[in-house]
C-alpha positions in Angstrom: 12.7 -23.2 -3.5 14.9 -21.2 -5.9 13.3 -23.0 -9.0 9.7 -21.8 -7.6 10.6 -18.2 -7.1 12.1 -18.2 -10.6 9.0 -19.5 -11.9 7.0 -16.8 -10.4 9.4 -14.2 -11.4 9.2 -15.2 -15.2 5.5 -15.1 -14.8 5.4 -11.7 -13.6 7.3 -10.4 -16.5 4.4 -10.5 -19.2 2.4 -9.0 -16.2 4.8 -6.1 -16.1 5.0 -5.5 -19.6 1.2 -5.5 -19.8 1.0 -2.9 -17.0 3.5 -0.6 -19.0 1.5 -0.7 -22.2 -1.9 -0.2 -20.5 -0.3 2.9 -18.6 1.2 4.1 -21.8 -2.1 4.1 -23.8 -4.1 5.6 -20.9 -1.9 8.5 -20.7 -1.5 9.2 -24.6 -5.0 8.5 -25.5 -6.2 10.9 -22.7 -7.7 14.1 -24.1 -5.5 17.0 -24.1 -1.9 17.9 -25.1 0.7 17.0 -22.5 2.5 20.1 -23.3 -0.2 22.5 -23.0 0.4 23.7 -19.8 4.0 25.0 -20.5 3.2 27.0 -23.7 2.2 30.8 -23.8 -0.6 31.4 -26.0 1.6 34.1 -27.6 4.3 31.9 -28.5 4.4 31.3 -32.4 3.2 27.9 -33.6 6.6 26.9 -35.0 8.1 26.9 -31.9 5.6 25.0 -30.0 6.0 22.5 -33.1 9.8 22.3 -32.4 9.1 21.6 -28.7 7.1 19.1 -29.4 9.7 17.3 -31.9 12.1 17.7 -29.2 9.8 15.7 -26.8 9.4 13.1 -29.4 5.4 14.0 -29.4 5.6 14.3 -33.3 6.2 10.6 -33.9 3.6 7.9 -34.3 2.1 6.4 -31.1 3.7 3.0 -31.7 7.2 4.7 -32.3 6.5 6.8 -29.0 5.8 3.6 -27.2 9.1 1.6 -28.5 11.2 4.5 -27.3 9.3 4.9 -24.1 9.5 1.0 -23.3 13.5 1.1 -24.2 13.9 3.9 -21.9 11.9 2.5 -18.9 13.6 -0.9 -19.2 17.0 1.1 -19.1 16.1 2.9 -16.1 15.6 6.1 -18.1 12.3 7.6 -16.6 12.6 10.9 -18.1 12.2 14.5 -17.1 9.4 15.9 -14.8 7.6 18.7 -16.4 6.1 20.2 -13.2 9.4 19.7 -10.9 11.8 20.4 -13.6 14.3 17.6 -12.8 15.0 13.9 -13.7 12.3 11.7 -12.4 15.0 9.2 -11.2 16.1 12.1 -8.6 12.4 12.0 -7.4 11.3 8.8 -7.3 13.5 7.1 -4.4 12.4 9.2 -1.3 9.0 9.1 -2.2 9.0 5.0 -2.5 10.8 4.8 0.5 8.1 7.0 2.5 5.4 5.1 1.0 7.2 1.9 2.0 7.3 3.1 5.5 3.5 4.0 5.8 2.6 0.5 4.1 5.0 -1.3 6.6 3.4 0.4 9.3 0.1 -0.3 8.1 0.9 -4.0 7.4 1.8 -4.6 11.0 -1.2 -2.8 12.4 -3.2 -4.9 10.3 -2.0 -8.2 11.0 -1.1 -7.5 14.7 -4.5 -6.2 15.5 -6.4 -8.4 13.2 -4.8 -11.9 14.3 -5.2 -10.8 18.0 -9.0 -9.9 17.6 -9.8 -12.9 15.4 -8.1 -15.3 17.9 -10.2 -13.6 21.0 -13.3 -14.0 19.0 -12.9 -17.7 18.2 -12.2 -18.4 21.6 -15.0 -16.7 22.9 -17.5 -17.6 20.2 -21.1 -16.3 20.7 -20.3 -14.5 23.7 -21.0 -10.6 24.1 -17.3 -10.0 23.8 -17.6 -11.9 20.3 -20.8 -9.7 19.5 -19.1 -6.6 20.3 -16.1 -7.1 18.4 -17.8 -8.3 15.4 -19.8 -5.2 15.4 -16.9 -3.0 15.6 -15.0 -5.0 12.8 -17.9 -4.6 10.5 -18.2 -0.9 11.4 -14.7 -0.1 10.3 -14.4 -2.5 7.6 -17.3 -0.7 5.8 -16.0 2.8 6.7 -14.5 4.7 3.8 -10.7 5.4 4.7 -10.8 8.9 3.5 -13.7 9.5 5.5 -11.8 8.0 8.7 -8.8 10.0 7.7 -10.6 13.5 8.2 -12.3 12.2 11.3 -8.9 11.4 13.0 -7.7 14.9 11.8 -11.0 16.4 13.2 -10.6 14.4 16.6 -6.8 14.2 17.1 -5.6 17.6 15.8 -8.6 20.4 15.7 -10.9 19.2 18.4 -8.2 18.2 20.6 -6.7 21.7 20.7 -10.3 23.3 21.2 -10.9 21.0 24.0 -7.3 21.7 25.7 -6.0 18.2 25.2 -2.4 17.9 24.0 -2.0 17.4 20.4 0.2 13.9 20.6 -0.2 12.7 17.0 0.6 15.2 14.0 -2.1 15.3 11.4 0.5 16.3 8.5 4.0 15.9 7.2 6.3 13.0 8.3 8.6 14.7 10.9 8.5 17.6 13.4 10.2 21.2 12.9 13.9 20.6 14.2 14.0 16.7 13.4 17.5 17.1 12.2 18.6 18.1 15.5 16.9 15.2 17.5 18.6 12.2 18.9 18.1 8.7 17.3 15.5 7.7 19.8 13.7 11.3 19.3 13.7 11.0 15.7 12.0 7.4 15.8 9.5 8.3 18.3 8.7 11.3 16.2 8.4 9.6 13.1 6.2 7.1 14.5 4.0 9.7 16.1 3.6 11.1 12.5 2.8 7.8 11.1 0.2 7.0 13.7 -2.9 8.7 12.1 -2.2 7.9 8.5 -1.3 4.2 9.3 -4.6 4.0 11.2 -6.7 5.4 8.6 -5.2 3.1 5.9 -4.9 0.0 7.9 -7.9 -0.3 10.3 -10.4 -1.2 8.0 -8.2 -4.3 6.6 -7.4 -5.1 10.6 -11.1 -5.5 10.7 -11.1 -7.9 7.6 -8.1 -10.1 8.9 -10.0 -10.3 12.2 -13.2 -11.8 10.5 -11.1 -14.1 8.3 -8.8 -15.3 11.5 -12.0 -16.0 13.3 -13.4 -18.2 10.8 -10.1 -20.0 10.1 -9.4 -20.4 13.9 -12.9 -21.8 14.4 -12.5 -24.3 11.2 -9.3 -25.4 12.8 -10.8 -26.0 16.3 -13.6 -28.3 14.8 -10.7 -30.6 13.5 -10.3 -34.2 14.8 -6.7 -33.6 16.1 -7.9 -30.6 18.3 -10.4 -32.8 19.8 -7.5 -35.6 20.3 -5.2 -33.1 22.0 -8.1 -32.0 24.4 -8.9 -35.8 25.0 -5.3 -36.2 26.0 -5.5 -33.7 28.8 -3.5 -30.7 27.0 -3.8 -27.5 28.7 -6.3 -25.2 26.6 -3.7 -22.5 26.2 -1.4 -25.2 24.6 -4.3 -26.5 22.4 -4.8 -23.0 21.1 -1.8 -21.4 20.5 0.4 -24.6 19.8 -1.9 -26.6 17.6 -5.0 -24.4 16.5 -3.3 -21.0 15.9 -0.3 -22.1 14.1 -2.6 -24.2 11.6 -5.0 -21.2 11.2 -2.1 -18.8 10.4 -1.5 -20.8 6.9 -4.4 -19.2 4.9 -3.7 -15.8 6.5 -0.3 -15.3 4.8 -2.2 -15.3 1.3 -3.9 -11.9 2.5 -0.4 -10.3 2.4 -0.6 -10.3 -1.3 -4.4 -9.2 -1.4 -4.0 -6.3 1.0 -1.0 -4.9 -0.7 -2.8 -3.4 -3.6 -5.3 -2.3 -1.1 -2.9 -0.5 0.8 -1.3 1.3 -2.0 -4.5 2.2 -3.8 -5.6 3.7 -0.2 -2.3 5.3 0.0 -3.1 7.5 -2.8 -5.8 9.6 -0.7 -4.4 8.9 2.8 -1.1 10.5 1.8 -3.0 13.4 0.1 -5.1 14.0 3.1 -2.1 13.8 5.8 0.3 15.7 3.1 2.4 12.4 3.7 5.2 12.9 1.0 4.9 9.5 -0.8 4.0 7.7 -4.2 0.3 8.5 -3.6 0.6 12.1 -3.3 3.2 12.5 -6.1 0.9 10.7 -8.4 -2.1 12.9 -7.4 0.0 16.2 -7.9 1.5 14.8 -11.2 -2.1 14.3 -12.3 -3.4 17.7 -11.6 -0.1 19.4 -13.0 -0.5 17.0 -16.1 3.1 15.9 -15.5 2.6 12.8 -17.9 6.1 11.4 -17.8 5.8 11.5 -13.8 2.4 9.9 -13.8 3.6 7.2 -15.8 6.6 6.5 -13.9 4.6 6.9 -10.6 2.0 4.3 -11.9 4.5 2.0 -12.9 6.4 2.0 -9.9 3.2 1.4 -7.8 2.1 -1.5 -10.2 5.9 -3.1 -9.8 5.2 -3.0 -6.0 1.9 -4.7 -6.3 3.4 -7.5 -8.4 6.3 -7.8 -5.9 3.8 -8.0 -3.1 2.0 -10.9 -4.8 5.1 -12.8 -5.3 6.4 -12.3 -1.6 2.9 -13.7 -0.6 3.4 -16.8 -3.2 6.7 -17.3 -1.5 5.7 -16.9 2.1 2.9 -19.4 1.2 5.3 -22.0 -0.2 7.6 -21.7 2.9 4.7 -22.4 5.2 3.2 -24.9 3.0 6.0 -27.1 1.2 3.1 -28.8 -1.1 2.7 -25.4 -2.8 6.5 -25.7 -4.2 5.7 -29.2 -5.8 2.6 -28.3 -7.8 
C-alpha cells in the first residue's frame, strides 16, 4: 500500500507543477496592470516605475515565473494587495472553512444518495422508484446558484414574512454571541449555519449518487451469487445488505474524486451567495480587487485540494479492491 501511495504522489507532482504554470500564465497574460488599482493618476511615472521594480514586475516573464515558483515551493505566497497582509496569514482560516463546508456536503451527498439509490433498487419500477427518479433528475439538473437563492428566499425571507421561525441562517458561519456559547451550542450553531449552503452545494450531487447507486445495486442483484444466496433461503434483508450492498459500494468510492472538484467549483458561487468566508469567496473577492498574488495563491490551494481528493479516491479504491494495488 505504501508503494502504491508513493507512486500516486510522484505522479501528482507534474500535475501540480502544470497547474502552477497555467495559473501564472493566465494571471500575467490577462489584460491590465496588476498594480494599476493602487496608483493615483497624479503620482509621477518614475514613482510608479520604482514600485513596479520593487514588485519585480519589470523583469521578463520567465524570470518572474521562476522567482514566483521558487517562492511558492518554499511556502512564501507573497503579500496581498487587497488585504495588505501576508497571504500565509489569510489562507489557513479560509481553507478550514471551505473544508468544513465540503466535508458536510460530502456526508450529505453520500448518505442521502446511497440511501435513496438502495431504496430505488429494491423497489424497482414501483411508484416510489418513479417518484424518486423524477426528484433526482429535477435536482440533478438544477443550477446550484439558483437553488441557493431559492433556499434563502424560502427559509429566510419568506419564512419571516409568513411568521415562521428562521431556523437556518442565510449568511455567515456563526451567530452573534458565538464566543459566549457552550461547546454544544457552538456545534449546533455551526451546523445550522452549514445547513443551507451544504444543501445547495450537495443536493445535486446526491441525486447523481442516487442514480449511480441504483444502477450499481441492480447490476449486483442480477449476479449469480445473489440468486444463489436467495436459493439457499437467506432472508432478503441479509441478501440486500450483506451481499448486494457491500459489493455495489465498490464503484461508489471512485465518485469521491469525481465530486470533490465539483464541490470546490460550486463552492465559489455558494460561498459568495451565503457570505461563507471560505476559499471560494476569497477567490471571488480577490478577482474583483485585482489582487493577483491572492488570486494565484487561492487558485493553487484549490487545485492542490482537488489533486489530493483524487489521490484519496485512488487510495480508498485500492483499499476496497486489492487488485488495483497489484496493477
